[in-house]
C-alpha positions as CSV (number, residue, x, y, z in Angstrom):
1,M,-15.4,7.9,-13.4
2,N,-17.8,8.9,-16.9
3,S,-19.1,11.8,-14.7
4,L,-16.1,14.0,-13.7
5,P,-14.7,16.6,-15.8
6,D,-11.7,15.6,-18.1
7,N,-9.4,18.7,-15.3
8,Q,-10.3,15.9,-12.5
9,V,-9.8,13.0,-14.4
10,S,-6.5,14.1,-15.3
11,R,-5.4,15.7,-11.9
12,R,-6.4,11.9,-10.5
13,E,-4.4,10.3,-13.6
14,R,-1.3,12.2,-12.9
15,T,-2.0,11.3,-8.8
16,L,-1.6,8.0,-9.8
17,L,1.5,8.0,-11.8
18,A,3.3,10.2,-9.4
19,A,2.6,7.7,-6.6
20,V,3.9,5.1,-9.2
21,L,6.5,6.6,-9.8
22,L,7.3,7.7,-6.7
23,S,7.7,3.9,-5.1
24,A,9.9,2.7,-8.3
25,W,12.8,3.4,-6.5
26,A,12.1,2.2,-3.3
27,P,12.5,-1.6,-3.9
28,L,16.3,-0.8,-5.5
29,A,17.3,1.5,-2.5
30,T,15.6,-1.1,0.3
31,G,17.3,-4.0,-1.4
32,V,20.2,-1.8,-1.5
33,A,19.5,-1.3,3.0
34,V,18.5,-5.6,3.1
35,I,22.1,-6.0,1.8
36,T,23.9,-3.7,4.3
37,S,21.5,-5.1,7.6
38,R,20.7,-8.6,8.7
39,S,17.1,-7.0,9.6
40,T,14.4,-9.1,9.3
41,T,11.8,-6.6,9.1
42,Q,14.1,-5.1,6.6
43,L,13.4,-7.6,4.4
44,A,10.0,-7.8,4.9
45,D,9.4,-3.8,4.3
46,F,11.4,-4.5,0.6
47,V,9.2,-7.5,-0.3
48,R,6.2,-4.8,0.9
49,R,7.0,-2.1,-1.1
50,T,8.1,-4.5,-3.9
51,V,4.1,-5.9,-4.0
52,E,3.0,-2.3,-3.3
53,L,4.8,-1.1,-6.9
54,I,2.9,-3.8,-8.8
55,A,-0.4,-2.5,-7.4
56,L,0.0,0.9,-7.9
57,F,0.9,0.5,-11.5
58,I,-2.0,-2.1,-12.0
59,S,-4.2,0.6,-10.2
60,W,-2.7,3.5,-12.5
61,R,-3.0,1.2,-16.0
62,V,-7.2,0.6,-14.8
63,F,-7.8,4.3,-14.0
64,R,-6.5,5.3,-17.0
65,Y,-8.1,2.5,-19.4
66,L,-11.0,3.1,-17.8
67,A,-10.5,7.3,-18.6
68,R,-9.9,6.4,-21.9
69,G,-13.0,3.9,-22.3
70,R,-15.6,6.6,-23.3
71,E,-17.9,3.8,-25.0
72,L,-17.5,1.0,-21.9
73,D,-20.7,-0.4,-21.1
74,A,-21.1,-0.2,-16.8
75,Q,-20.6,-4.0,-17.0
76,T,-17.7,-3.8,-18.8
77,R,-16.0,-1.4,-16.6
78,A,-17.6,-3.2,-13.3
79,R,-15.5,-6.4,-14.5
80,V,-12.0,-4.7,-15.6
81,E,-12.1,-2.9,-11.5
82,R,-13.2,-5.9,-10.2
83,V,-10.2,-8.5,-11.7
84,A,-7.7,-6.0,-11.8
85,G,-8.8,-5.4,-7.6
86,L,-8.8,-9.3,-7.7
87,S,-5.4,-9.4,-8.4
88,V,-3.9,-7.1,-6.6
89,A,-5.5,-8.5,-3.6
90,A,-3.9,-12.2,-4.7
91,A,-0.7,-10.0,-4.8
92,L,-0.6,-8.9,-1.3
93,G,-2.4,-12.1,0.0
94,C,0.8,-14.2,-0.4
95,S,3.1,-11.7,0.3
96,A,1.8,-12.1,3.2
97,V,1.7,-16.0,3.4
98,V,5.8,-15.7,2.6
99,M,5.9,-12.6,5.0
100,S,4.6,-14.4,8.1
101,A,6.7,-17.8,7.0
102,L,9.6,-16.4,6.6
103,A,9.7,-14.3,10.1
104,L,8.6,-17.5,12.2
105,S,11.2,-19.5,10.6
106,R,13.7,-17.3,11.4
107,G,12.7,-16.8,15.2
108,L,13.9,-15.6,18.1
109,S,17.3,-17.8,16.8
110,Y,17.6,-14.9,14.3
111,R,19.9,-11.8,15.7
112,P,19.6,-8.8,13.8
113,G,22.4,-6.1,13.5
114,G,24.3,-4.6,10.5
115,N,23.9,-1.5,9.3
116,V,20.1,-0.3,9.5
117,Y,20.4,3.2,9.0
118,P,19.5,3.3,5.2
119,G,16.7,1.4,5.7
120,L,15.6,4.0,8.8
121,A,15.8,6.6,6.3
122,I,14.3,5.3,3.8
123,A,11.3,4.7,5.8
124,G,11.5,7.7,7.1
125,M,11.1,9.1,4.1
126,G,8.2,6.9,3.0
127,L,6.4,7.5,6.1
128,V,6.3,11.6,4.7
129,T,5.6,11.1,1.1
130,N,2.8,8.6,1.9
131,L,1.3,10.7,3.9
132,W,0.9,13.3,1.2
133,F,-0.3,10.9,-0.5
134,W,-3.0,10.1,1.8
135,R,-4.0,13.2,1.9
136,R,-3.8,13.6,-1.7
137,Y,-6.3,11.0,-2.2
138,V,-9.0,11.8,0.5
139,G,-9.3,15.1,-1.2
140,L,-10.0,13.7,-4.4
141,A,-12.1,10.8,-2.6
142,R,-14.5,13.7,-0.9
143,E,-15.2,15.3,-4.4
144,Q,-16.3,12.2,-6.1
145,Y,-16.3,8.2,-5.8
146,S,-13.9,5.7,-7.4
147,S,-13.6,2.7,-6.9
148,V,-9.7,3.0,-7.6
149,I,-9.4,6.2,-5.8
150,E,-10.7,4.7,-2.9
151,A,-8.5,1.7,-2.8
152,Q,-5.6,3.9,-3.1
153,C,-7.2,6.2,0.3
154,H,-7.1,2.7,2.5
155,L,-3.6,2.0,1.2
156,Y,-2.0,4.4,1.4
157,R,-3.1,5.3,5.4
158,A,-1.9,2.1,6.0
159,K,1.6,2.6,4.0
160,A,2.1,5.2,6.5
161,L,1.2,2.9,9.5
162,V,3.6,0.4,8.5
163,D,6.4,2.9,8.0
164,L,5.8,3.7,11.1
165,C,6.4,-0.1,12.7
166,V,9.1,-0.5,10.3
167,I,10.6,2.8,11.8
168,T,10.1,1.1,15.3
169,A,11.5,-1.9,14.9
170,L,15.0,-0.8,13.5
171,A,15.2,1.7,15.0
172,A,15.8,-0.6,18.0
173,V,18.1,-2.6,16.2
174,A,20.4,0.8,15.8
175,L,20.1,1.6,19.4
176,A,20.2,-1.7,20.8
177,P,21.4,-4.8,18.6
178,S,22.5,-6.9,21.5
179,H,19.8,-6.5,23.5
180,G,17.5,-9.8,24.3
181,A,14.2,-7.3,23.6
182,T,15.8,-6.7,20.1
183,G,15.0,-9.8,18.6
184,Y,12.0,-9.8,19.8
185,V,10.7,-6.4,18.1
186,D,12.4,-7.6,14.7
187,L,10.0,-10.7,14.7
188,L,6.6,-8.6,15.9
189,G,8.1,-5.5,13.2
190,S,7.7,-8.8,10.6
191,L,4.5,-10.5,11.9
192,A,3.3,-6.4,11.5
193,V,4.1,-6.2,7.9
194,A,2.6,-9.6,6.9
195,A,-0.3,-8.4,8.9
196,Y,-0.6,-5.3,7.1
197,L,-0.6,-7.2,4.0
198,L,-3.2,-9.5,4.7
199,W,-5.6,-6.9,6.1
200,S,-4.7,-5.2,2.9
201,A,-5.8,-8.4,0.5
202,L,-9.0,-8.1,2.5
203,R,-9.9,-4.6,1.8
204,A,-9.0,-4.8,-1.7
205,A,-10.9,-7.8,-2.3
206,R,-13.3,-5.7,-0.6
207,T,-13.4,-3.0,-2.5
208,A,-13.0,-5.0,-5.7
209,M,-16.1,-7.6,-4.7
210,A,-18.2,-4.1,-4.6
211,A,-17.2,-2.5,-8.0
212,G,-20.1,-4.0,-9.9
213,D,-22.2,-2.9,-7.3
214,S,-25.8,-1.4,-9.4
215,V,-26.0,2.5,-6.9
216,P,-24.2,4.5,-9.3
217,G,-21.1,6.3,-8.0
218,P,-22.0,9.9,-7.6
219,A,-25.0,8.1,-5.4
220,R,-22.5,5.8,-3.6
221,A,-20.0,9.6,-2.8
222,R,-23.5,11.0,-1.5
223,A,-24.2,8.5,0.9
224,R,-20.8,7.8,1.9
225,P,-19.8,10.0,5.1
226,V,-16.9,11.9,4.8
227,D,-15.5,11.2,8.2
228,E,-15.0,8.1,7.2
229,Y,-12.1,9.6,5.4
230,A,-10.2,11.2,8.4
231,E,-10.2,8.1,10.7
232,V,-6.7,7.2,10.7
């Protein structure tokens, strides 16, 4: 990060802050949607968005701290990135366990219903926003390697995929709430969110452990295939 010009550091920090601010409303809005519906997927989505907001805030704070810590040595920087990354991974992993337990405890005996249209609207807007941020972080990652920015690339790609899953599950509830297959769709949607949280936890942990790599950031950026960031 030290090798980045000040204008690039500012662009990255502004992008991270914008992600935090735009995500701040999501838990509240999704919470309201949970109250008006009886969807397991909607409840899982509420927990997911809350945990993501915490993770985004930590990422922004870590990047801001490292960007302003011009005198920090490499070991201190690596330790800060590792501790922050592992904290995010732990939060995501715990949420995955909670979501799995919630979905399995309700099981197929639970009948989804209620007004899921607010949740559909929120998930649709989230999909558009997450796709934009994913492409934004892809561009920043191509410019210069950063463990924080790299993690955001993977996070927002997964967020977009999960939004698609949530939209599919809620659309099934909206179109056919009493159909026998709807319960399966809602349950599978919850389990998919749990799987995403677990996958994100593993990726966050791997990125955090790699933060202390002795290879300089620019060298790793040159060695990293650009096509990796284009994969969906």
